[in-house]
C-alpha positions in Angstrom: 99.7 103.4 97.0 96.7 101.3 97.9 95.2 101.2 101.4 95.7 97.5 101.8 94.1 97.3 105.3 91.0 99.0 103.9 90.8 96.6 100.9 91.3 93.6 103.2 88.3 94.8 105.3 86.2 94.9 102.2 87.2 91.3 101.3 86.3 90.2 104.8 82.9 91.6 104.3 82.5 89.9 100.9 83.6 86.6 102.5 81.0 86.9 105.2 78.3 87.6 102.7 79.3 84.6 100.6 79.3 82.4 103.7 75.8 83.6 104.4 74.6 82.5 101.0 74.5 85.8 99.2 75.6 86.5 95.7 78.5 88.9 95.7 80.3 90.9 93.0 83.6 92.6 93.4 84.4 95.8 91.7 88.1 96.9 91.3 89.7 100.1 89.9 92.1 98.8 87.2 93.3 102.1 85.7 93.2 105.8 86.4 93.8 108.8 84.1 94.1 112.3 85.5 92.7 113.2 88.8 90.6 110.4 90.4 89.5 109.8 94.0 90.6 106.1 94.3 93.8 104.5 93.1 94.1 101.2 91.1 93.4 98.2 93.3 90.5 99.9 95.2 87.6 97.6 95.8 83.8 97.8 96.2 81.9 94.6 97.2 78.3 94.5 96.1 75.7 92.1 97.6 72.8 90.7 95.5 70.3 92.9 97.4 72.2 96.2 96.7 74.2 96.4 100.0 77.8 97.4 99.3 81.1 97.9 101.1 84.0 100.0 99.9 84.2 102.5 97.1 85.7 102.8 93.6 85.0 106.5 93.2 84.2 108.1 96.6 80.5 108.1 95.6 80.6 109.5 92.1 79.6 106.4 90.1 78.7 103.9 92.8 75.0 103.7 91.7 76.0 102.8 88.2 78.5 100.3 89.4 75.9 98.6 91.6 73.5 98.3 88.6 76.3 96.8 86.5 77.1 94.4 89.4 73.6 93.0 89.3 74.1 92.3 85.6 77.4 90.6 86.2 75.8 88.4 88.9 73.0 87.5 86.5 75.2 86.7 83.6 77.9 85.0 85.7 80.7 86.8 83.9 82.9 89.9 84.4 82.3 93.3 83.0 84.7 96.3 82.3 83.4 99.8 82.6 84.9 103.2 82.0 83.8 106.4 83.7 84.8 110.1 83.2 83.4 113.5 82.5 80.7 113.3 79.9 81.4 114.6 76.4 79.1 117.6 76.8 80.9 118.7 80.0 78.1 117.5 82.2 78.2 115.0 85.1 75.3 112.6 84.5 77.3 109.5 85.5 80.9 110.6 85.8 83.7 111.8 88.0 83.4 115.3 89.6 87.2 115.5 89.8 87.5 115.5 86.0 89.5 112.3 85.8 88.8 108.9 84.2 88.7 105.5 85.7 88.3 101.9 84.4 86.6 99.3 86.6 86.3 95.6 86.3 83.3 93.9 88.0 83.4 90.2 88.6 81.0 87.8 90.2 82.7 85.9 93.1 81.7 82.3 92.4 83.2 81.0 95.7 85.1 82.3 98.6 88.2 80.0 98.4 90.5 82.6 96.8 89.3 85.4 99.0 89.8 83.2 102.0 93.3 82.4 100.9 94.1 86.2 100.6 92.7 86.7 104.1 94.7 83.9 105.5 97.9 85.1 103.9 97.3 88.6 105.1 96.8 87.4 108.7 100.1 85.5 108.4 101.9 88.7 107.2 102.5 87.5 103.7 102.3 89.6 100.5 100.0 88.1 97.9 98.9 89.2 94.5 95.6 88.3 92.8 96.2 88.2 89.0 93.0 88.7 87.0 93.0 88.0 83.2 91.0 91.0 82.0 89.9 89.2 78.8 88.8 85.9 80.2 87.9 86.9 83.7 89.9 84.0 85.2 92.1 84.7 88.3 94.9 83.1 90.1 96.7 83.9 93.4 100.5 84.5 93.3 103.1 84.5 96.1 105.6 87.0 94.7 108.4 85.5 96.7 108.1 82.1 95.2 106.7 82.4 91.7 109.5 82.8 89.1 107.2 82.9 86.1 106.9 86.1 84.1 103.6 86.8 85.8 105.2 86.0 89.2 108.1 88.4 88.4 105.5 91.2 87.5 103.8 90.4 90.8 107.1 90.9 92.7 107.6 94.3 91.0 104.1 95.3 92.2 104.8 94.0 95.7 108.0 96.0 96.0 106.3 99.1 94.6 103.4 98.6 97.1 101.0 99.2 94.2 98.4 97.3 92.3 98.9 97.6 88.6 98.1 96.6 85.1 100.5 94.6 83.0 100.6 93.0 79.5 102.4 89.7 79.1 102.6 87.7 76.0 99.6 89.6 74.5 97.4 89.0 77.6 96.1 91.9 79.7 96.4 91.3 83.4 95.4 93.3 86.5 97.5 92.6 89.6 95.8 93.4 92.8 98.3 93.6 95.6 97.6 92.7 99.2 100.7 93.7 101.2 101.1 93.3 105.0 100.5 96.6 106.8 103.3 99.0 107.2 104.7 99.0 110.8 105.0 102.0 113.1 107.2 101.6 116.1 106.5 104.1 118.9 109.3 104.4 121.5 108.0 106.0 124.7 104.5 105.1 126.1 103.7 108.7 126.8 100.5 110.7 126.4 101.2 111.6 122.8 101.7 107.9 122.0 98.3 107.1 123.4 96.8 109.5 120.8 99.2 108.5 118.0 98.6 104.7 118.3 94.9 104.6 117.4 95.3 107.3 114.7 98.1 105.3 113.0 96.1 102.1 113.3 93.2 103.8 111.5 95.6 104.9 108.8 96.6 101.3 108.2 99.8 100.9 110.3 100.5 98.0 112.5 101.6 99.7 115.7 103.8 98.5 118.5 104.9 100.6 121.5 108.2 100.1 123.2 109.1 101.4 126.7 111.3 99.9 129.4 109.3 101.8 132.1 106.7 99.5 133.6 104.5 102.3 134.9 104.2 103.7 131.3 103.8 100.5 129.2 100.5 99.2 130.6 97.6 97.6 128.9 95.2 100.0 130.8 96.9 102.9 129.0 97.2 101.2 125.6 94.2 98.9 125.2 94.7 96.5 122.3 98.1 97.9 121.2 101.1 95.5 121.3 103.4 96.6 124.1 107.0 95.7 124.8 108.5 96.5 128.1 112.1 96.5 127.0 115.0 98.8 126.0 114.4 99.9 122.4 117.8 98.7 121.1 117.1 95.2 122.5 113.5 95.1 121.2 114.6 96.3 117.7 117.4 93.7 117.6 114.7 91.0 117.9 112.5 92.5 115.3 114.6 94.5 112.8 113.2 97.5 111.1 112.7 97.5 107.3 112.3 100.0 104.5 108.5 99.8 104.9 108.6 100.7 108.6 108.7 103.9 110.6 109.9 104.7 114.1 108.9 107.7 116.2 110.8 108.4 119.4 108.6 110.1 122.1 110.0 109.1 125.5 111.6 112.5 126.2 114.2 110.6 128.2 117.7 110.8 126.6 118.7 107.3 127.7 115.7 105.7 126.0 115.5 108.1 123.0 119.2 107.9 122.1 119.2 104.1 122.4 116.3 103.9 119.9 117.8 106.4 117.5 121.2 104.7 117.5 119.6 101.4 116.6 117.3 103.0 114.0 120.1 104.8 112.2 121.9 101.6 111.5 118.8 100.1 109.9 117.1 100.7 106.5 113.9 102.0 108.2 112.0 104.4 106.0 111.2 107.1 108.5 112.8 108.2 111.8 111.1 110.9 113.9 112.1 112.4 117.3 110.0 114.6 119.6 111.4 117.7 121.2 112.1 121.4 120.6 114.8 122.6 118.2 117.1 123.1 121.2 116.4 119.6 122.5 117.0 118.2 119.1 120.3 120.0 118.7 121.5 118.6 122.0 120.4 115.1 120.9 122.4 115.4 117.7 125.5 116.4 119.7 125.2 113.3 121.9 124.7 111.0 118.9 127.6 112.6 117.0 129.7 111.9 120.1 129.0 108.2 119.5 130.6 108.5 116.1 127.5 108.8 114.0 128.1 111.0 111.0 126.3 114.2 110.2 125.0 112.7 107.0 123.5 109.8 108.9 122.0 112.1 111.5 120.2 114.0 108.7 117.8 111.0 108.4 116.1 112.1 111.7 113.0 114.2 111.3 113.3 116.5 114.3 111.4 118.1 115.8 109.0 115.5 114.5 105.7 116.4 112.8 104.3 118.9 110.4 104.4 122.6 111.5 100.6 123.1 112.0 100.8 124.8 115.4 99.9 121.6 117.3 99.8 121.9 121.1 97.7 119.1 122.6 98.8 115.5 122.5 96.1 114.7 119.9 97.1 117.6 117.7 100.8 116.7 118.0 99.9 113.1 117.0 98.0 114.4 114.0 101.0 116.4 113.0 103.3 113.4 113.3 100.9 111.2 111.3 100.7 113.9 108.6 104.4 114.0 108.3 104.5 110.2 108.0 102.0 110.3 105.2 103.8 113.2 103.5 107.2 111.5 103.6 105.9 108.2 102.3 106.6 109.0 98.7 107.2 106.4 96.1 110.4 107.0 94.3 111.5 105.0 91.2 115.1 104.1 90.4 116.1 104.2 86.8 119.3 102.3 86.0 120.8 103.3 82.7 122.4 100.3 81.0 121.8 100.7 77.3 125.1 102.1 75.9 127.6 100.3 73.7 130.6 100.9 76.1 132.9 101.5 73.1 135.9 102.6 75.4 135.8 99.2 77.2 135.9 97.2 74.0 133.2 94.9 75.3 129.8 95.2 77.0 130.9 96.4 80.4 127.5 95.7 81.9 128.3 91.9 81.6 131.8 92.1 83.0 132.7 90.6 86.4 133.0 93.1 89.3 133.7 91.4 92.6 132.3 88.0 91.6 129.1 89.4 89.9 128.3 91.0 86.5 128.6 94.8 87.0 125.0 95.5 86.0 123.6 92.9 88.5 125.7 94.4 91.3 124.3 97.9 90.5 120.7 96.6 90.4 121.1 94.6 93.6 122.4 97.7 95.4 119.3 99.6 94.1 117.0 96.8 95.3 118.6 96.8 98.8 117.6 100.5 99.1 114.2 102.2 99.8 113.4 102.7 96.1 109.8 101.7 95.5 110.6 100.2 92.1 113.6 99.7 89.9 113.5 100.2 86.1 116.5 99.1 84.0 116.9 100.7 80.6 118.5 98.3 78.2 119.6 98.7 74.6 122.9 97.3 73.4 122.8 93.5 73.8 119.5 94.0 75.7 118.7 90.3 75.8 122.0 89.5 77.6 121.5 92.3 80.1 118.0 91.3 80.8 119.0 87.7 81.3 121.3 88.7 84.1 118.3 90.1 86.0 115.7 87.5 85.1 115.2 86.5 88.8 115.1 90.0 90.2 111.9 92.1 90.8 112.8 94.8 88.3 111.1 96.1 85.2 113.1 96.2 81.9 112.6 99.1 79.6 113.9 98.6 76.0 115.4 101.7 74.4 115.6 100.9 70.8 117.1 104.4 70.0 120.1 103.9 72.4 122.6 104.7 69.7 121.3 108.2 69.5 122.7 109.0 72.9 122.2 109.1 76.6 119.1 111.4 76.4 117.1 108.6 74.7 117.7 106.3 77.7 116.7 109.1 80.1 113.5 109.7 78.1 112.7 106.0 77.9 113.2 105.6 81.7 111.2 108.7 82.7 108.3 107.7 80.4 108.1 104.3 82.2 107.8 105.8 85.7 104.3 105.2 87.0 102.1 108.3 87.9 102.1 107.4 91.6 105.9 108.0 91.9 106.8 111.5 93.2 110.2 111.3 91.6 112.9 109.2 89.9 116.5 108.6 90.8 118.9 108.2 87.9 121.6 105.6 88.5 124.3 104.5 86.1 124.9 100.9 85.3 128.7 101.3 85.4 128.8 102.7 89.0 128.8 99.6 91.2 130.2 101.7 94.1 126.9 103.4 94.7 125.6 101.4 97.6 122.1 101.2 99.2 123.2 103.5 102.1 124.0 106.3 99.8 120.8 105.8 97.8 118.8 105.9 101.0 120.5 109.0 102.3 119.7 110.7 99.0 116.1 109.6 99.3 115.9 110.9 102.9 117.0 114.3 101.8 114.4 114.6 99.1 111.7 117.2 99.9 110.4 119.2 96.9 108.2 121.4 99.1 111.3 122.5 101.0 113.4 123.4 98.0 115.1 120.0 97.7 113.5 118.8 94.4 116.9 117.8 92.9 119.0 115.7 95.3 122.4 114.6 94.2 125.2 112.6 95.8 128.3 114.7 96.1 131.9 114.8 97.4 133.6 117.9 98.7 130.9 120.0 97.3 131.0 118.6 93.7 127.9 116.8 92.5 128.1 113.4 91.0 125.7 110.4 90.9 123.0 109.3 91.6 120.6 112.2 91.0 117.0 112.2 92.3 114.6 114.4 90.3 111.1 115.5 91.4 108.3 114.8 89.0 108.0 118.4 88.1 111.3 118.0 86.1 110.1 114.9 84.1 108.9 116.9 81.1 112.2 118.8 80.8 114.1 115.6 81.0 111.9 114.0 78.3 112.8 117.0 76.1 116.6 116.4 76.2 118.3 115.3 73.0 121.6 113.9 71.9 124.3 112.4 74.2 124.1 115.0 76.9 122.6 114.2 80.3 120.5 116.4 82.6 123.4 118.4 84.1 122.4 121.6 82.3 118.9 121.3 83.7 120.4 120.9 87.2 122.4 124.1 86.7 119.3 126.0 85.7 117.7 125.3 89.1 120.2 126.0 91.8 117.6 127.0 94.4 116.1 123.5 94.2 119.4 121.6 94.3 120.5 119.8 97.4 123.9 118.0 97.7 124.2 114.9 99.8 127.8 114.4 100.9 128.9 110.8 100.2 132.0 110.9 102.4 134.0 109.3 99.5 134.6 109.7 95.8 132.0 107.0 95.0 129.7 109.5 93.2 132.4 109.9 90.5 133.8 106.4 90.2 132.4 104.9 87.0 134.0 102.0 85.1 134.6 103.1 81.5 137.9 101.5 80.5 139.8 98.3 81.2 142.1 100.4 83.4 139.1 101.5 85.5 138.1 97.9 85.9 141.7 96.9 87.0 141.9 99.8 89.4 138.6 98.7 91.1 139.8 95.1 91.4 143.1 96.3 93.0 141.2 98.6 95.4 138.9 95.7 96.4 141.9 93.4 97.0 143.6 95.9 99.2 140.5 96.8 101.2 
C-alpha cells in the first residue's frame, strides 16, 4: 500500500517548484519484482538544478534517476528505466535489496493536473492519475464517476488502496492512486493519546480525538489535533466509521470506553483496539456481552491493545499501538469462484434471480460491502454474461479458460491473479449468496498468520464451511491442486494453523446447486 500522504507532500513540493519557474520531472515506481524498498506509486520530484524530494529506491539509484530526469527535461518526453542487481552480481547502479524496479520519469509541463490532485486530496476525494506508458500522456480520473474501462480499473485500484499497472485494449497504463488518508479515532484524551496522535499523523493517519470530559479535551494538550468534546457514540453517529478507519479506546473509564466500543462493533471499521490489562479487558467483555453483543462480534476487539514489546511509558505504549495498527492493516483479496457449468441446476445458476438480483451479483456485492481490499471474480462458462452482470462494479474479472477441467483450475487462476501486496486470499463461492459482509469481516478480523491463524474458515457448530481465508504461504500449494477437488485436503494437513470462525447459522454450508435449493431459499426469504 502506498503512503498517499507522503506522495501528496512530494507533489506539493513539485507544484511549488513549478510555480517558481523551475523545470520539474516526476519519477514514479511503476513495477516491482522481488524485494524492493519502495512500492508502485512512489514518487521522486527532481528540479532542474538537481534538488529533489521523495524517493523511488531509498537512495540506491537516485543519482542515476536524477541524471535521467535532466535528459527527460531536455527532450521534453518521458523515459522508462529498469534497475536491479547487475548481471555480474555487483552493485554499480542497482538495488542493494536484490529486487528489481521499473521507473517512469516524465517532465511536468504545467501544474494544472498536479494542482487538481492536490485540490481533490484536500477535499477528501480519491483520484487516480492514469499515465499511458507508451505515449506519455496522462489524464485524471475520479473512480466514483468514470464508468469507462479505465475508470473501472481506477475504481479497483482505489478500493485496493494501491497504485498499479493495467493493460486495456492493448495499451499499457500506470494508475497512480491518491486516496484520502486513513482515519484514526482516539477515544479518551489521555496521556497516551497525546503521544499517539502525532505518531499516527506522521504515519499518514488523519487523527481525531473524542472525549466528553472538558478538562481532558483541550487545545493546549492536543495542539493542532481535531478534538470533539462529546460522548463517543454520539460523535461516531455523526461521522460513521468505515473499513479504512481505526478506533482506539484509551479513556480508562468504563462509561466512555463501553459506549465507544458498542458503537464501533456495529460498524464496518477495520480495527478496534482497547487499552487495559487482561483482567480489565475480561471485565469489559463481560459488560459488553451483557448488552447482547455476541462472542463472535467481541472477538473483533484487539485487547489489550498494542504489540507485546514490553512498553511502559505513554510514548512506548503509543508506539506499540501504532505498530499493531500497521501490522493488522493487511490487504486481503477476495476470490469469487463463478466459472462452473452448474450442470445440476440445468441452467447457469450465476445468472438466476435470488431476492431480486442475479445470484452472482448478490455474492459480489456482499464481498464489496466487506473489508476485502479487492475482489477478483473467476469466470469461465458463459463468461461474457457473468462479466456483464458486474460491469459497473469495482471488481477484476479473471477468465479461466480451463474451467471444464475442474474446480482446481479456478482456484489456480484466482490465486495467480492476486497481487504481491496481498497477505492472503479469501475463497468465496458464487453460489453462496447467504455469506454476508459481516461474516466476511469477522473472518478477516480473525486472520493472524503469526499467531497460528493462517487458515481462517467460517464454521457452524465446529464444522468448517465457507468462505476460507488462506495466508500467502499456502498459495503455491493451492496452485498445485489438480482436478475437481478443492483445497480441503490442504486444510486438513495444517490443523495447527486452522482457526474456525463461528457463523451462528448454517450459512457456511448453504449453497444453491439445484432448483430445489433455489426454491427453498425463496421460501425461507418469504417467511423471514
